[in-house]
All heavy atoms as TSV, in Angstrom:
chain	resi	resn	atom	element	x	y	z
A	1	MET	N	N	-21.289	6.969	-91.582
A	1	MET	CA	C	-22.731	7.091	-91.713
A	1	MET	C	C	-23.216	6.093	-92.770
A	1	MET	O	O	-22.643	5.997	-93.849
A	1	MET	CB	C	-23.133	8.511	-92.117
A	1	MET	CG	C	-24.632	8.670	-92.303
A	1	MET	SD	S	-25.180	10.344	-92.725
A	1	MET	CE	C	-24.754	11.220	-91.248
A	2	ILE	N	N	-24.276	5.386	-92.433
A	2	ILE	CA	C	-24.896	4.441	-93.351
A	2	ILE	C	C	-25.939	5.200	-94.173
A	2	ILE	O	O	-26.715	5.963	-93.614
A	2	ILE	CB	C	-25.583	3.299	-92.573
A	2	ILE	CG1	C	-24.568	2.538	-91.718
A	2	ILE	CG2	C	-26.318	2.359	-93.525
A	2	ILE	CD1	C	-25.206	1.595	-90.721
A	3	GLU	N	N	-25.944	4.982	-95.467
A	3	GLU	CA	C	-26.964	5.599	-96.314
A	3	GLU	C	C	-27.897	4.514	-96.822
A	3	GLU	O	O	-27.435	3.487	-97.335
A	3	GLU	CB	C	-26.319	6.326	-97.494
A	3	GLU	CG	C	-25.503	7.522	-97.077
A	3	GLU	CD	C	-24.912	8.273	-98.251
A	3	GLU	OE1	O	-24.953	7.764	-99.386
A	3	GLU	OE2	O	-24.399	9.377	-98.022
A	4	ILE	N	N	-29.208	4.741	-96.644
A	4	ILE	CA	C	-30.184	3.803	-97.195
A	4	ILE	C	C	-30.965	4.515	-98.282
A	4	ILE	O	O	-31.355	5.663	-98.126
A	4	ILE	CB	C	-31.121	3.208	-96.120
A	4	ILE	CG1	C	-31.860	4.287	-95.349
A	4	ILE	CG2	C	-30.350	2.313	-95.167
A	4	ILE	CD1	C	-32.964	3.760	-94.458
A	5	LYS	N	N	-31.126	3.834	-99.389
A	5	LYS	CA	C	-31.825	4.429	-100.526
A	5	LYS	C	C	-33.237	3.869	-100.597
A	5	LYS	O	O	-33.446	2.666	-100.467
A	5	LYS	CB	C	-31.064	4.142	-101.819
A	5	LYS	CG	C	-29.724	4.815	-101.810
A	5	LYS	CD	C	-28.961	4.605	-103.072
A	5	LYS	CE	C	-27.659	5.392	-102.930
A	5	LYS	NZ	N	-26.676	5.106	-103.857
A	6	ILE	N	N	-34.188	4.784	-100.782
A	6	ILE	CA	C	-35.579	4.374	-100.906
A	6	ILE	C	C	-36.100	4.792	-102.277
A	6	ILE	O	O	-35.647	5.774	-102.838
A	6	ILE	CB	C	-36.459	4.962	-99.771
A	6	ILE	CG1	C	-36.428	6.493	-99.767
A	6	ILE	CG2	C	-36.004	4.417	-98.413
A	6	ILE	CD1	C	-37.411	7.132	-98.811
A	7	ASP	N	N	-37.054	4.021	-102.786
A	7	ASP	CA	C	-37.616	4.350	-104.093
A	7	ASP	C	C	-39.077	4.777	-103.994
A	7	ASP	O	O	-39.797	4.789	-104.973
A	7	ASP	CB	C	-37.464	3.176	-105.062
A	7	ASP	CG	C	-38.102	1.906	-104.548
A	7	ASP	OD1	O	-38.748	1.938	-103.483
A	7	ASP	OD2	O	-37.960	0.865	-105.213
A	8	SER	N	N	-39.484	5.121	-102.765
A	8	SER	CA	C	-40.835	5.636	-102.537
A	8	SER	C	C	-40.715	6.981	-101.830
A	8	SER	O	O	-39.613	7.462	-101.589
A	8	SER	CB	C	-41.643	4.643	-101.691
A	8	SER	OG	O	-40.994	4.428	-100.455
A	9	ASP	N	N	-41.849	7.583	-101.481
A	9	ASP	CA	C	-41.822	8.892	-100.829
A	9	ASP	C	C	-41.249	8.840	-99.414
A	9	ASP	O	O	-40.624	9.792	-98.953
A	9	ASP	CB	C	-43.229	9.497	-100.764
A	9	ASP	CG	C	-43.745	9.888	-102.132
A	9	ASP	OD1	O	-42.912	10.116	-103.035
A	9	ASP	OD2	O	-44.975	9.962	-102.298
A	10	TYR	N	N	-41.483	7.717	-98.727
A	10	TYR	CA	C	-41.030	7.597	-97.336
A	10	TYR	C	C	-40.766	6.145	-96.981
A	10	TYR	O	O	-41.118	5.232	-97.720
A	10	TYR	CB	C	-42.072	8.191	-96.375
A	10	TYR	CG	C	-43.375	7.422	-96.349
A	10	TYR	CD1	C	-43.551	6.352	-95.494
A	10	TYR	CD2	C	-44.431	7.779	-97.181
A	10	TYR	CE1	C	-44.739	5.639	-95.475
A	10	TYR	CE2	C	-45.622	7.086	-97.158
A	10	TYR	CZ	C	-45.763	6.006	-96.301
A	10	TYR	OH	O	-46.936	5.300	-96.278
A	11	ILE	N	N	-40.130	5.947	-95.817
A	11	ILE	CA	C	-39.940	4.629	-95.235
A	11	ILE	C	C	-40.254	4.760	-93.753
A	11	ILE	O	O	-40.023	5.814	-93.150
A	11	ILE	CB	C	-38.495	4.107	-95.474
A	11	ILE	CG1	C	-38.349	2.660	-95.011
A	11	ILE	CG2	C	-37.470	5.009	-94.811
A	11	ILE	CD1	C	-37.036	2.004	-95.444
A	12	LYS	N	N	-40.807	3.716	-93.172
A	12	LYS	CA	C	-41.124	3.751	-91.741
A	12	LYS	C	C	-39.848	3.490	-90.937
A	12	LYS	O	O	-38.932	2.799	-91.387
A	12	LYS	CB	C	-42.192	2.721	-91.407
A	12	LYS	CG	C	-43.534	3.082	-92.011
A	12	LYS	CD	C	-44.596	2.097	-91.606
A	12	LYS	CE	C	-45.931	2.484	-92.236
A	12	LYS	NZ	N	-46.971	1.495	-91.925
A	13	LEU	N	N	-39.814	4.057	-89.742
A	13	LEU	CA	C	-38.622	4.008	-88.898
A	13	LEU	C	C	-38.147	2.584	-88.649
A	13	LEU	O	O	-36.964	2.290	-88.807
A	13	LEU	CB	C	-38.901	4.729	-87.574
A	13	LEU	CG	C	-37.764	4.766	-86.560
A	13	LEU	CD1	C	-36.520	5.411	-87.156
A	13	LEU	CD2	C	-38.195	5.514	-85.312
A	14	ASP	N	N	-39.041	1.685	-88.261
A	14	ASP	CA	C	-38.599	0.317	-87.972
A	14	ASP	C	C	-38.041	-0.363	-89.214
A	14	ASP	O	O	-37.048	-1.089	-89.153
A	14	ASP	CB	C	-39.699	-0.508	-87.318
A	14	ASP	CG	C	-40.972	-0.624	-88.131
A	14	ASP	OD1	O	-41.144	0.107	-89.132
A	14	ASP	OD2	O	-41.831	-1.446	-87.758
A	15	GLN	N	N	-38.620	-0.095	-90.372
A	15	GLN	CA	C	-38.121	-0.673	-91.619
A	15	GLN	C	C	-36.732	-0.123	-91.964
A	15	GLN	O	O	-35.875	-0.859	-92.447
A	15	GLN	CB	C	-39.086	-0.381	-92.764
A	15	GLN	CG	C	-40.433	-1.046	-92.605
A	15	GLN	CD	C	-41.444	-0.559	-93.634
A	15	GLN	OE1	O	-41.324	0.545	-94.160
A	15	GLN	NE2	N	-42.449	-1.373	-93.902
A	16	ALA	N	N	-36.525	1.158	-91.709
A	16	ALA	CA	C	-35.229	1.776	-91.995
A	16	ALA	C	C	-34.128	1.171	-91.134
A	16	ALA	O	O	-33.022	0.913	-91.620
A	16	ALA	CB	C	-35.302	3.286	-91.773
A	17	ILE	N	N	-34.427	0.922	-89.883
A	17	ILE	CA	C	-33.433	0.339	-88.977
A	17	ILE	C	C	-33.080	-1.082	-89.424
A	17	ILE	O	O	-31.916	-1.470	-89.402
A	17	ILE	CB	C	-33.943	0.371	-87.524
A	17	ILE	CG1	C	-34.029	1.825	-87.043
A	17	ILE	CG2	C	-33.029	-0.437	-86.603
A	17	ILE	CD1	C	-34.704	1.995	-85.707
A	18	LYS	N	N	-34.064	-1.836	-89.865
A	18	LYS	CA	C	-33.803	-3.182	-90.380
A	18	LYS	C	C	-33.011	-3.121	-91.690
A	18	LYS	O	O	-32.068	-3.885	-91.880
A	18	LYS	CB	C	-35.098	-3.948	-90.601
A	18	LYS	CG	C	-35.747	-4.408	-89.313
A	18	LYS	CD	C	-36.891	-5.378	-89.492
A	18	LYS	CE	C	-37.690	-5.195	-90.730
A	18	LYS	NZ	N	-38.890	-6.030	-90.802
A	19	LEU	N	N	-33.384	-2.226	-92.588
A	19	LEU	CA	C	-32.713	-2.097	-93.879
A	19	LEU	C	C	-31.234	-1.739	-93.712
A	19	LEU	O	O	-30.381	-2.186	-94.478
A	19	LEU	CB	C	-33.420	-1.041	-94.737
A	19	LEU	CG	C	-32.930	-0.864	-96.165
A	19	LEU	CD1	C	-33.118	-2.144	-96.970
A	19	LEU	CD2	C	-33.682	0.268	-96.842
A	20	ALA	N	N	-30.918	-0.965	-92.693
A	20	ALA	CA	C	-29.536	-0.560	-92.426
A	20	ALA	C	C	-28.754	-1.643	-91.671
A	20	ALA	O	O	-27.590	-1.454	-91.341
A	20	ALA	CB	C	-29.519	0.742	-91.632
A	21	ASP	N	N	-29.397	-2.772	-91.380
A	21	ASP	CA	C	-28.788	-3.892	-90.646
A	21	ASP	C	C	-28.374	-3.533	-89.221
A	21	ASP	O	O	-27.460	-4.129	-88.663
A	21	ASP	CB	C	-27.586	-4.472	-91.400
A	21	ASP	CG	C	-27.993	-5.233	-92.643
A	21	ASP	OD1	O	-29.093	-5.821	-92.654
A	21	ASP	OD2	O	-27.215	-5.232	-93.611
A	22	ILE	N	N	-29.050	-2.537	-88.639
A	22	ILE	CA	C	-28.825	-2.211	-87.231
A	22	ILE	C	C	-29.599	-3.213	-86.366
A	22	ILE	O	O	-29.130	-3.635	-85.321
A	22	ILE	CB	C	-29.286	-0.770	-86.902
A	22	ILE	CG1	C	-28.534	0.247	-87.753
A	22	ILE	CG2	C	-29.150	-0.468	-85.413
A	22	ILE	CD1	C	-27.065	0.379	-87.466
A	23	ALA	N	N	-30.796	-3.568	-86.829
A	23	ALA	CA	C	-31.621	-4.572	-86.154
A	23	ALA	C	C	-31.804	-5.741	-87.109
A	23	ALA	O	O	-32.039	-5.550	-88.298
A	23	ALA	CB	C	-32.968	-3.981	-85.773
A	24	SER	N	N	-31.695	-6.952	-86.564
A	24	SER	CA	C	-31.821	-8.136	-87.409
A	24	SER	C	C	-33.276	-8.537	-87.642
A	24	SER	O	O	-33.586	-9.186	-88.634
A	24	SER	CB	C	-31.054	-9.304	-86.788
A	24	SER	OG	O	-31.474	-9.508	-85.456
A	25	THR	N	N	-34.168	-8.135	-86.716
A	25	THR	CA	C	-35.583	-8.482	-86.846
A	25	THR	C	C	-36.453	-7.273	-86.542
A	25	THR	O	O	-35.984	-6.292	-85.948
A	25	THR	CB	C	-35.972	-9.606	-85.860
A	25	THR	OG1	O	-35.848	-9.097	-84.512
A	25	THR	CG2	C	-35.100	-10.842	-86.027
A	26	GLY	N	N	-37.715	-7.381	-86.904
A	26	GLY	CA	C	-38.658	-6.318	-86.568
A	26	GLY	C	C	-38.821	-6.162	-85.064
A	26	GLY	O	O	-38.985	-5.056	-84.560
A	27	GLY	N	N	-38.769	-7.273	-84.358
A	27	GLY	CA	C	-38.879	-7.226	-82.895
A	27	GLY	C	C	-37.722	-6.483	-82.259
A	27	GLY	O	O	-37.902	-5.726	-81.303
A	28	HIS	N	N	-36.539	-6.686	-82.779
A	28	HIS	CA	C	-35.358	-5.985	-82.265
A	28	HIS	C	C	-35.471	-4.487	-82.538
A	28	HIS	O	O	-35.169	-3.659	-81.670
A	28	HIS	CB	C	-34.090	-6.568	-82.884
A	28	HIS	CG	C	-32.829	-6.002	-82.338
A	28	HIS	ND1	N	-31.704	-5.848	-83.101
A	28	HIS	CD2	C	-32.498	-5.526	-81.108
A	28	HIS	CE1	C	-30.741	-5.305	-82.368
A	28	HIS	NE2	N	-31.203	-5.104	-81.160
A	29	ALA	N	N	-35.916	-4.136	-83.753
A	29	ALA	CA	C	-36.113	-2.725	-84.101
A	29	ALA	C	C	-37.142	-2.089	-83.171
A	29	ALA	O	O	-36.948	-0.983	-82.664
A	29	ALA	CB	C	-36.554	-2.591	-85.553
A	30	LYS	N	N	-38.243	-2.807	-82.923
A	30	LYS	CA	C	-39.300	-2.316	-82.036
A	30	LYS	C	C	-38.740	-2.064	-80.635
A	30	LYS	O	O	-39.010	-1.027	-80.022
A	30	LYS	CB	C	-40.430	-3.342	-81.975
A	30	LYS	CG	C	-41.542	-2.989	-81.032
A	30	LYS	CD	C	-42.594	-4.087	-81.002
A	30	LYS	CE	C	-43.658	-3.810	-79.962
A	30	LYS	NZ	N	-44.654	-4.893	-79.909
A	31	PHE	N	N	-37.937	-2.987	-80.129
A	31	PHE	CA	C	-37.335	-2.841	-78.803
A	31	PHE	C	C	-36.468	-1.587	-78.733
A	31	PHE	O	O	-36.584	-0.794	-77.790
A	31	PHE	CB	C	-36.499	-4.085	-78.460
A	31	PHE	CG	C	-35.687	-3.932	-77.210
A	31	PHE	CD1	C	-36.266	-4.095	-75.961
A	31	PHE	CD2	C	-34.336	-3.608	-77.270
A	31	PHE	CE1	C	-35.525	-3.929	-74.803
A	31	PHE	CE2	C	-33.582	-3.451	-76.125
A	31	PHE	CZ	C	-34.183	-3.614	-74.886
A	32	LEU	N	N	-35.600	-1.400	-79.726
A	32	LEU	CA	C	-34.713	-0.232	-79.730
A	32	LEU	C	C	-35.510	1.068	-79.714
A	32	LEU	O	O	-35.182	2.007	-78.977
A	32	LEU	CB	C	-33.812	-0.259	-80.965
A	32	LEU	CG	C	-32.772	-1.375	-81.037
A	32	LEU	CD1	C	-32.120	-1.402	-82.406
A	32	LEU	CD2	C	-31.731	-1.214	-79.945
A	33	ILE	N	N	-36.573	1.100	-80.517
A	33	ILE	CA	C	-37.395	2.311	-80.620
A	33	ILE	C	C	-38.153	2.575	-79.327
A	33	ILE	O	O	-38.116	3.691	-78.791
A	33	ILE	CB	C	-38.361	2.199	-81.819
A	33	ILE	CG1	C	-37.560	2.144	-83.125
A	33	ILE	CG2	C	-39.347	3.361	-81.832
A	33	ILE	CD1	C	-38.357	1.683	-84.326
A	34	LEU	N	N	-38.824	1.555	-78.801
A	34	LEU	CA	C	-39.642	1.739	-77.595
A	34	LEU	C	C	-38.813	2.035	-76.349
A	34	LEU	O	O	-39.303	2.650	-75.408
A	34	LEU	CB	C	-40.537	0.519	-77.368
A	34	LEU	CG	C	-41.620	0.312	-78.425
A	34	LEU	CD1	C	-42.418	-0.955	-78.131
A	34	LEU	CD2	C	-42.545	1.513	-78.508
A	35	GLU	N	N	-37.552	1.616	-76.355
A	35	GLU	CA	C	-36.671	1.890	-75.214
A	35	GLU	C	C	-36.065	3.290	-75.270
A	35	GLU	O	O	-35.300	3.678	-74.398
A	35	GLU	CB	C	-35.558	0.835	-75.131
A	35	GLU	CG	C	-36.042	-0.523	-74.686
A	35	GLU	CD	C	-36.594	-0.522	-73.268
A	35	GLU	OE1	O	-35.932	0.011	-72.359
A	35	GLU	OE2	O	-37.699	-1.053	-73.076
A	36	GLY	N	N	-36.377	4.049	-76.319
A	36	GLY	CA	C	-35.870	5.415	-76.425
A	36	GLY	C	C	-34.431	5.507	-76.891
A	36	GLY	O	O	-33.759	6.500	-76.645
A	37	LEU	N	N	-33.956	4.467	-77.567
A	37	LEU	CA	C	-32.569	4.428	-78.016
A	37	LEU	C	C	-32.382	4.976	-79.425
A	37	LEU	O	O	-31.282	4.959	-79.953
A	37	LEU	CB	C	-32.054	2.982	-77.959
A	37	LEU	CG	C	-32.112	2.320	-76.576
A	37	LEU	CD1	C	-31.718	0.852	-76.679
A	37	LEU	CD2	C	-31.232	3.062	-75.591
A	38	VAL	N	N	-33.483	5.450	-80.032
A	38	VAL	CA	C	-33.436	5.914	-81.412
A	38	VAL	C	C	-33.797	7.399	-81.483
A	38	VAL	O	O	-34.789	7.833	-80.884
A	38	VAL	CB	C	-34.416	5.094	-82.286
A	38	VAL	CG1	C	-34.434	5.611	-83.712
A	38	VAL	CG2	C	-34.059	3.620	-82.246
A	39	LYS	N	N	-32.993	8.155	-82.206
A	39	LYS	CA	C	-33.286	9.568	-82.450
A	39	LYS	C	C	-33.499	9.778	-83.942
A	39	LYS	O	O	-32.810	9.164	-84.758
A	39	LYS	CB	C	-32.134	10.463	-81.988
A	39	LYS	CG	C	-31.942	10.503	-80.485
A	39	LYS	CD	C	-30.805	11.444	-80.134
A	39	LYS	CE	C	-30.593	11.487	-78.631
A	39	LYS	NZ	N	-29.478	12.383	-78.278
A	40	VAL	N	N	-34.439	10.640	-84.262
A	40	VAL	CA	C	-34.663	11.052	-85.647
A	40	VAL	C	C	-34.449	12.552	-85.696
A	40	VAL	O	O	-35.114	13.306	-84.978
A	40	VAL	CB	C	-36.086	10.687	-86.128
A	40	VAL	CG1	C	-36.338	11.239	-87.523
A	40	VAL	CG2	C	-36.290	9.179	-86.105
A	41	ASN	N	N	-33.491	12.984	-86.498
A	41	ASN	CA	C	-33.139	14.404	-86.619
A	41	ASN	C	C	-32.880	15.044	-85.254
A	41	ASN	O	O	-33.292	16.167	-84.979
A	41	ASN	CB	C	-34.213	15.155	-87.397
A	41	ASN	CG	C	-34.372	14.629	-88.813
A	41	ASN	OD1	O	-33.409	14.243	-89.443
A	41	ASN	ND2	N	-35.597	14.595	-89.295
A	42	GLY	N	N	-32.207	14.285	-84.377
A	42	GLY	CA	C	-31.801	14.806	-83.069
A	42	GLY	C	C	-32.816	14.678	-81.953
A	42	GLY	O	O	-32.513	15.000	-80.817
A	43	GLU	N	N	-34.015	14.183	-82.245
A	43	GLU	CA	C	-35.067	14.045	-81.231
A	43	GLU	C	C	-35.376	12.572	-80.997
A	43	GLU	O	O	-35.519	11.801	-81.956
A	43	GLU	CB	C	-36.348	14.750	-81.693
A	43	GLU	CG	C	-36.195	16.245	-81.943
A	43	GLU	CD	C	-35.979	17.040	-80.665
A	43	GLU	OE1	O	-36.553	16.674	-79.629
A	43	GLU	OE2	O	-35.215	18.027	-80.717
A	44	ILE	N	N	-35.515	12.166	-79.731
A	44	ILE	CA	C	-35.877	10.786	-79.421
A	44	ILE	C	C	-37.240	10.484	-80.034
A	44	ILE	O	O	-38.178	11.268	-79.903
A	44	ILE	CB	C	-35.896	10.542	-77.898
A	44	ILE	CG1	C	-34.474	10.654	-77.342
A	44	ILE	CG2	C	-36.497	9.172	-77.594
A	44	ILE	CD1	C	-34.390	10.553	-75.838
A	45	GLU	N	N	-37.320	9.356	-80.710
A	45	GLU	CA	C	-38.557	8.950	-81.387
A	45	GLU	C	C	-38.970	7.568	-80.893
A	45	GLU	O	O	-38.166	6.644	-80.907
A	45	GLU	CB	C	-38.336	8.917	-82.902
A	45	GLU	CG	C	-39.560	8.557	-83.698
A	45	GLU	CD	C	-40.737	9.489	-83.450
A	45	GLU	OE1	O	-40.636	10.680	-83.785
A	45	GLU	OE2	O	-41.753	9.015	-82.907
A	46	THR	N	N	-40.217	7.443	-80.421
A	46	THR	CA	C	-40.705	6.168	-79.900
A	46	THR	C	C	-41.837	5.580	-80.743
A	46	THR	O	O	-42.447	4.599	-80.347
A	46	THR	CB	C	-41.184	6.316	-78.438
A	46	THR	OG1	O	-42.204	7.318	-78.380
A	46	THR	CG2	C	-40.034	6.688	-77.513
A	47	ARG	N	N	-42.086	6.157	-81.908
A	47	ARG	CA	C	-43.131	5.619	-82.803
A	47	ARG	C	C	-42.476	4.788	-83.901
A	47	ARG	O	O	-41.719	5.316	-84.705
A	47	ARG	CB	C	-43.935	6.761	-83.442
A	47	ARG	CG	C	-44.706	7.588	-82.422
A	47	ARG	CD	C	-45.341	8.778	-83.077
A	47	ARG	NE	N	-44.272	9.715	-83.462
A	47	ARG	CZ	C	-44.453	10.761	-84.250
A	47	ARG	NH1	N	-45.636	11.012	-84.775
A	47	ARG	NH2	N	-43.455	11.559	-84.538
A	48	ARG	N	N	-42.780	3.493	-83.925
A	48	ARG	CA	C	-42.207	2.592	-84.925
A	48	ARG	C	C	-42.589	2.999	-86.334
A	48	ARG	O	O	-41.815	2.828	-87.265
A	48	ARG	CB	C	-42.718	1.162	-84.727
A	48	ARG	CG	C	-42.307	0.532	-83.473
A	48	ARG	CD	C	-42.820	-0.874	-83.293
A	48	ARG	NE	N	-43.537	-1.461	-84.414
A	48	ARG	CZ	C	-44.481	-2.377	-84.291
A	48	ARG	NH1	N	-44.836	-2.796	-83.108
A	48	ARG	NH2	N	-45.069	-2.883	-85.346
A	49	GLY	N	N	-43.810	3.496	-86.499
A	49	GLY	CA	C	-44.323	3.824	-87.818
A	49	GLY	C	C	-44.009	5.234	-88.282
A	49	GLY	O	O	-44.532	5.678	-89.301
A	50	LYS	N	N	-43.151	5.935	-87.560
A	50	LYS	CA	C	-42.765	7.302	-87.958
A	50	LYS	C	C	-42.271	7.294	-89.396
A	50	LYS	O	O	-41.403	6.500	-89.767
A	50	LYS	CB	C	-41.668	7.814	-87.021
A	50	LYS	CG	C	-40.924	9.045	-87.486
A	50	LYS	CD	C	-41.672	10.293	-87.215
A	50	LYS	CE	C	-40.786	11.501	-87.539
A	50	LYS	NZ	N	-41.551	12.647	-87.889
A	51	LYS	N	N	-42.844	8.148	-90.222
A	51	LYS	CA	C	-42.452	8.215	-91.624
A	51	LYS	C	C	-41.187	9.049	-91.774
A	51	LYS	O	O	-41.099	10.154	-91.252
A	51	LYS	CB	C	-43.578	8.815	-92.463
A	51	LYS	CG	C	-44.789	7.925	-92.541
A	51	LYS	CD	C	-45.893	8.567	-93.359
A	51	LYS	CE	C	-47.110	7.673	-93.396
A	51	LYS	NZ	N	-48.227	8.309	-94.130
A	52	LEU	N	N	-40.218	8.496	-92.491
A	52	LEU	CA	C	-38.956	9.171	-92.738
A	52	LEU	C	C	-38.867	9.522	-94.212
A	52	LEU	O	O	-39.231	8.723	-95.074
A	52	LEU	CB	C	-37.794	8.265	-92.359
A	52	LEU	CG	C	-37.800	7.755	-90.923
A	52	LEU	CD1	C	-36.711	6.729	-90.733
A	52	LEU	CD2	C	-37.647	8.889	-89.944
A	53	PHE	N	N	-38.368	10.701	-94.487
A	53	PHE	CA	C	-38.297	11.211	-95.845
A	53	PHE	C	C	-36.846	11.503	-96.227
A	53	PHE	O	O	-35.947	11.444	-95.380
A	53	PHE	CB	C	-39.161	12.478	-95.974
A	53	PHE	CG	C	-40.614	12.225	-95.684
A	53	PHE	CD1	C	-41.121	12.381	-94.390
A	53	PHE	CD2	C	-41.476	11.818	-96.684
A	53	PHE	CE1	C	-42.453	12.135	-94.121
A	53	PHE	CE2	C	-42.817	11.566	-96.422
A	53	PHE	CZ	C	-43.304	11.725	-95.131
A	54	ASN	N	N	-36.624	11.844	-97.482
A	54	ASN	CA	C	-35.294	12.151	-97.989
A	54	ASN	C	C	-34.572	13.150	-97.075
A	54	ASN	O	O	-35.112	14.184	-96.724
A	54	ASN	CB	C	-35.412	12.728	-99.410
A	54	ASN	CG	C	-34.064	12.960	-100.043
A	54	ASN	OD1	O	-33.178	12.121	-99.949
A	54	ASN	ND2	N	-33.900	14.108	-100.664
A	55	GLY	N	N	-33.350	12.796	-96.672
A	55	GLY	CA	C	-32.535	13.691	-95.859
A	55	GLY	C	C	-32.655	13.484	-94.362
A	55	GLY	O	O	-31.855	14.026	-93.606
A	56	ASP	N	N	-33.641	12.708	-93.909
A	56	ASP	CA	C	-33.777	12.458	-92.470
A	56	ASP	C	C	-32.576	11.652	-91.969
A	56	ASP	O	O	-32.046	10.792	-92.670
A	56	ASP	CB	C	-35.071	11.699	-92.156
A	56	ASP	CG	C	-36.304	12.595	-92.183
A	56	ASP	OD1	O	-36.148	13.829	-92.089
A	56	ASP	OD2	O	-37.418	12.067	-92.292
A	57	ILE	N	N	-32.177	11.949	-90.728
A	57	ILE	CA	C	-31.041	11.268	-90.100
A	57	ILE	C	C	-31.551	10.514	-88.873
A	57	ILE	O	O	-32.230	11.082	-88.018
A	57	ILE	CB	C	-29.963	12.275	-89.638
A	57	ILE	CG1	C	-29.485	13.149	-90.791
A	57	ILE	CG2	C	-28.804	11.544	-88.961
A	57	ILE	CD1	C	-28.627	12.462	-91.802
A	58	ILE	N	N	-31.195	9.240	-88.812
A	58	ILE	CA	C	-31.551	8.387	-87.677
A	58	ILE	C	C	-30.270	8.103	-86.906
A	58	ILE	O	O	-29.235	7.842	-87.511
A	58	ILE	CB	C	-32.150	7.052	-88.160
A	58	ILE	CG1	C	-33.275	7.290	-89.156
A	58	ILE	CG2	C	-32.630	6.202	-86.997
A	58	ILE	CD1	C	-33.539	6.108	-90.056
A	59	ASP	N	N	-30.346	8.138	-85.591
A	59	ASP	CA	C	-29.202	7.803	-84.752
A	59	ASP	C	C	-29.614	6.671	-83.819
A	59	ASP	O	O	-30.557	6.812	-83.052
A	59	ASP	CB	C	-28.764	9.027	-83.939
A	59	ASP	CG	C	-27.475	8.775	-83.175
A	59	ASP	OD1	O	-27.449	7.841	-82.356
A	59	ASP	OD2	O	-26.506	9.507	-83.392
A	60	VAL	N	N	-28.914	5.550	-83.927
A	60	VAL	CA	C	-29.177	4.394	-83.067
A	60	VAL	C	C	-27.880	4.051	-82.355
A	60	VAL	O	O	-26.951	3.534	-82.970
A	60	VAL	CB	C	-29.668	3.170	-83.877
A	60	VAL	CG1	C	-29.986	2.009	-82.937
A	60	VAL	CG2	C	-30.867	3.513	-84.733
A	61	ASP	N	N	-27.809	4.393	-81.085
A	61	ASP	CA	C	-26.640	4.063	-80.269
A	61	ASP	C	C	-25.329	4.506	-80.927
A	61	ASP	O	O	-24.365	3.755	-80.999
A	61	ASP	CB	C	-26.623	2.562	-79.984
A	61	ASP	CG	C	-25.697	2.206	-78.819
A	61	ASP	OD1	O	-25.494	3.057	-77.928
A	61	ASP	OD2	O	-25.169	1.082	-78.818
A	62	GLY	N	N	-25.316	5.734	-81.448
A	62	GLY	CA	C	-24.106	6.291	-82.038
A	62	GLY	C	C	-23.914	5.994	-83.514
A	62	GLY	O	O	-23.064	6.581	-84.163
A	63	GLU	N	N	-24.692	5.072	-84.056
A	63	GLU	CA	C	-24.623	4.741	-85.484
A	63	GLU	C	C	-25.637	5.603	-86.224
A	63	GLU	O	O	-26.811	5.631	-85.862
A	63	GLU	CB	C	-24.951	3.265	-85.695
A	63	GLU	CG	C	-24.738	2.785	-87.100
A	63	GLU	CD	C	-23.266	2.639	-87.455
A	63	GLU	OE1	O	-22.555	1.908	-86.748
A	63	GLU	OE2	O	-22.847	3.273	-88.444
A	64	GLN	N	N	-25.185	6.340	-87.227
A	64	GLN	CA	C	-26.091	7.226	-87.956
A	64	GLN	C	C	-26.494	6.628	-89.300
A	64	GLN	O	O	-25.682	6.012	-89.979
A	64	GLN	CB	C	-25.451	8.599	-88.182
A	64	GLN	CG	C	-25.331	9.384	-86.899
A	64	GLN	CD	C	-24.977	10.823	-87.153
A	64	GLN	OE1	O	-24.253	11.149	-88.082
A	64	GLN	NE2	N	-25.503	11.707	-86.329
A	65	ILE	N	N	-27.759	6.845	-89.641
A	65	ILE	CA	C	-28.335	6.371	-90.887
A	65	ILE	C	C	-28.970	7.565	-91.573
A	65	ILE	O	O	-29.704	8.340	-90.944
A	65	ILE	CB	C	-29.442	5.321	-90.630
A	65	ILE	CG1	C	-28.916	4.183	-89.759
A	65	ILE	CG2	C	-30.011	4.808	-91.936
A	65	ILE	CD1	C	-30.023	3.373	-89.092
A	66	LYS	N	N	-28.686	7.736	-92.871
A	66	LYS	CA	C	-29.298	8.829	-93.642
A	66	LYS	C	C	-30.205	8.235	-94.710
A	66	LYS	O	O	-29.821	7.318	-95.433
A	66	LYS	CB	C	-28.227	9.690	-94.313
A	66	LYS	CG	C	-28.799	10.883	-95.040
A	66	LYS	CD	C	-27.717	11.802	-95.551
A	66	LYS	CE	C	-28.339	13.044	-96.188
A	66	LYS	NZ	N	-27.326	14.018	-96.573
A	67	VAL	N	N	-31.432	8.786	-94.800
A	67	VAL	CA	C	-32.390	8.344	-95.797
A	67	VAL	C	C	-32.163	9.145	-97.074
A	67	VAL	O	O	-32.121	10.375	-97.041
A	67	VAL	CB	C	-33.839	8.546	-95.292
A	67	VAL	CG1	C	-34.845	8.135	-96.353
A	67	VAL	CG2	C	-34.075	7.775	-93.994
A	68	ILE	N	N	-32.019	8.431	-98.185
A	68	ILE	CA	C	-31.817	9.080	-99.479
A	68	ILE	C	C	-32.850	8.543	-100.458
A	68	ILE	O	O	-32.946	7.334	-100.663
A	68	ILE	CB	C	-30.392	8.807	-100.018
A	68	ILE	CG1	C	-29.365	9.384	-99.046
A	68	ILE	CG2	C	-30.240	9.386	-101.418
A	68	ILE	CD1	C	-27.952	9.122	-99.419
A	69	ALA	N	N	-33.625	9.448	-101.051
A	69	ALA	CA	C	-34.610	9.055	-102.059
A	69	ALA	C	C	-33.942	8.986	-103.422
A	69	ALA	O	O	-33.144	9.852	-103.765
A	69	ALA	CB	C	-35.775	10.042	-102.078
A	70	GLU	N	N	-34.257	7.941	-104.154
A	70	GLU	CA	C	-33.672	7.792	-105.497
A	70	GLU	C	C	-34.522	8.484	-106.517
A	70	GLU	O	O	-35.685	8.605	-106.419
A	70	GLU	CB	C	-33.532	6.315	-105.848
A	70	GLU	CG	C	-32.465	5.622	-105.009
A	70	GLU	CD	C	-32.194	4.209	-105.498
A	70	GLU	OE1	O	-33.147	3.488	-105.827
A	70	GLU	OE2	O	-31.027	3.845	-105.525
């Protein structure tokens, strides 16, 4: 599991995917999200701007990312 640390209250889904190096560009992140390949806390999420908070889990094609607030 990849852990990404944030220093604000939340991070947007597309930014989190880029920060975890799952997507190399914003366009790639957008494609993954809009194609339904991304789950947040077990539910398919198609909103790029979905706000993620401490403890949220993202799943992209079997790769898991956990958001951790510092």
